[in-house]
C-alpha positions in Angstrom: 195.4 201.4 333.4 197.3 201.4 330.1 195.0 198.7 328.8 192.0 200.7 329.8 193.4 203.8 328.3 194.2 202.0 325.0 190.7 200.6 324.8 189.1 204.0 325.4 191.3 205.4 322.7 190.2 202.8 320.2 186.5 203.2 321.1 186.7 207.0 320.8 188.5 206.7 317.4 185.9 204.3 316.2 183.1 206.6 317.2 184.7 209.6 315.5 185.2 207.6 312.3 181.6 206.5 312.4 180.3 210.0 312.9 182.5 211.3 310.1 181.3 208.6 307.7 177.7 209.4 308.7 178.1 213.1 308.1 179.8 212.5 304.7 177.0 210.1 303.7 174.3 212.6 304.6 176.1 215.4 302.8 176.6 213.3 299.7 172.9 212.4 299.7 171.8 216.0 299.9 174.2 217.0 297.1 172.8 214.4 294.7 169.3 215.5 295.4 170.1 219.1 294.9 172.0 218.4 291.6 169.4 216.1 290.1 166.1 216.8 291.7 165.4 220.6 292.1 166.2 222.4 288.9 165.0 221.1 285.6 167.7 223.0 283.7 170.5 221.5 285.9 168.9 218.1 285.4 168.8 218.5 281.6 171.9 220.5 280.7 175.5 221.1 281.4 177.9 223.7 279.8 181.4 222.9 278.6 183.4 226.0 277.7 180.1 227.9 277.0 178.7 225.1 274.8 175.3 223.5 275.6 175.4 219.8 276.2 173.0 217.2 277.6 173.6 216.5 281.3 174.5 212.8 281.2 176.1 212.3 277.8 177.3 214.2 274.7 175.4 214.9 271.5 176.1 212.1 268.9 176.6 209.6 271.7 175.6 206.1 270.5 172.3 204.7 271.6 173.8 202.0 273.9 176.0 204.6 275.6 173.0 206.8 276.3 171.0 203.9 277.7 173.9 203.0 280.0 174.3 206.7 281.1 170.7 206.8 282.0 170.9 203.6 284.0 168.2 202.0 281.9 167.6 198.6 280.2 166.2 197.6 276.9 162.6 197.9 278.3 163.0 201.7 278.1 163.2 201.6 274.4 160.3 202.8 272.2 160.5 200.6 269.1 157.7 202.4 267.2 160.1 203.1 264.4 163.1 200.8 264.0 165.1 203.4 262.2 164.6 206.1 264.9 164.5 204.5 268.3 163.9 206.5 271.4 164.7 206.1 275.1 161.8 207.1 277.3 161.5 207.2 281.1 159.4 209.1 283.7 161.3 211.3 286.2 160.5 213.6 289.1 161.6 217.2 289.6 160.9 218.9 292.9 158.3 221.7 292.5 157.3 220.6 289.0 155.9 217.1 288.6 156.5 213.4 289.4 155.3 212.6 285.9 157.9 214.3 283.6 158.6 212.2 280.5 162.2 212.3 279.4 162.6 211.4 275.8 166.0 210.8 274.2 165.8 211.0 270.4 168.4 209.7 267.9 169.4 210.0 264.3 171.3 207.1 262.8 171.6 205.6 266.3 173.2 208.8 267.7 171.7 211.3 270.2 170.3 214.5 268.7 168.0 215.8 271.4 166.5 215.2 274.8 163.0 216.5 275.6 161.4 216.9 279.0 157.5 217.0 278.8 156.1 218.5 282.0 152.3 218.3 282.5 150.9 221.4 284.2 147.3 222.2 285.3 146.0 225.6 284.2 145.7 226.6 287.9 149.5 225.9 288.4 150.7 227.4 285.1 151.6 230.8 286.5 153.5 229.4 289.4 155.4 226.9 287.2 156.2 229.6 284.7 157.6 231.8 287.5 159.7 228.9 288.9 161.1 228.0 285.4 162.0 231.6 284.8 163.9 231.8 288.1 165.7 228.6 287.4 166.6 229.6 283.9 167.9 233.0 284.9 170.0 231.4 287.7 171.5 228.7 285.5 171.7 229.7 281.8 174.1 232.4 280.7 172.0 235.5 279.9 173.8 236.2 276.6 172.5 232.9 275.2 168.9 234.1 275.2 167.6 234.5 271.6 164.0 235.4 272.1 162.4 238.5 273.5 159.0 239.1 275.0 157.3 237.5 277.9 158.9 234.4 279.2 157.3 231.1 277.9 154.3 232.8 276.3 155.4 232.3 272.7 158.4 230.0 273.4 161.8 230.8 274.8 165.0 229.8 273.1 168.7 229.9 274.2 171.6 229.2 271.8 175.3 228.8 272.0 178.0 229.8 269.5 177.7 226.4 267.8 173.9 226.8 267.5 173.1 224.0 269.9 169.8 225.1 271.5 167.6 224.9 274.5 163.9 225.4 273.7 161.1 225.9 276.1 157.5 225.8 274.7 154.0 225.4 275.9 151.2 223.3 274.2 147.9 221.6 275.0 147.4 218.0 275.8 144.9 216.2 273.6 141.8 215.3 275.6 142.9 217.1 278.7 142.6 220.6 280.2 146.2 220.3 281.3 149.0 222.1 279.5 152.4 220.6 278.4 155.5 222.5 279.0 158.4 221.0 276.9 162.0 221.7 277.6 164.3 220.3 274.8 168.1 220.3 274.4 169.0 220.1 270.7 172.1 219.6 268.7 172.7 222.4 266.1 171.2 221.7 262.6 174.2 223.2 260.8 175.9 221.2 258.1 179.1 220.8 260.2 177.2 219.6 263.2 175.1 217.1 261.3 178.1 215.4 259.6 178.5 213.2 262.6 175.0 211.8 262.2 175.4 210.8 258.5 175.7 207.2 257.5 179.3 206.0 257.4 
């Protein structure tokens, strides 16, 4: 009886551990999807003590460090201009598009901005504008908003105390009826901020 009881104990313990691991795995998967897949602003930006930063790495991060943070290889590099390389990939954001182009731009091999170009059909523009406004209001501190007027119509800009900025603008796509909504996260253009991008 003691052997049977011990075997039952081990089987029950094993099953409980398995169920716990399964639950943790499912919870973890949901968390990653929510953090990276549903809100363009959360995907693009983080705040550190009220300062705007790119999500995966800091402004002025070296090219190779950004490439690694994005989990990409050399194939993602746009070598159109050797002195100003870019890292480009296509990402998906729930409710927006599966064809968002993420473009990391550099100056002297250091990150100065990340732009997210979102193609939007004219029929979907109002719905996308409404979604972006809801996401921005939920995630970006209200006091950072610089622009006034209707959201996204003439461009919307947020700025922190260091003058790092988030810009949201709309433009046309050459040869297409679709529109392009661009969200960019930019380092401040102040003399102090730009010192770190100067040649050593």
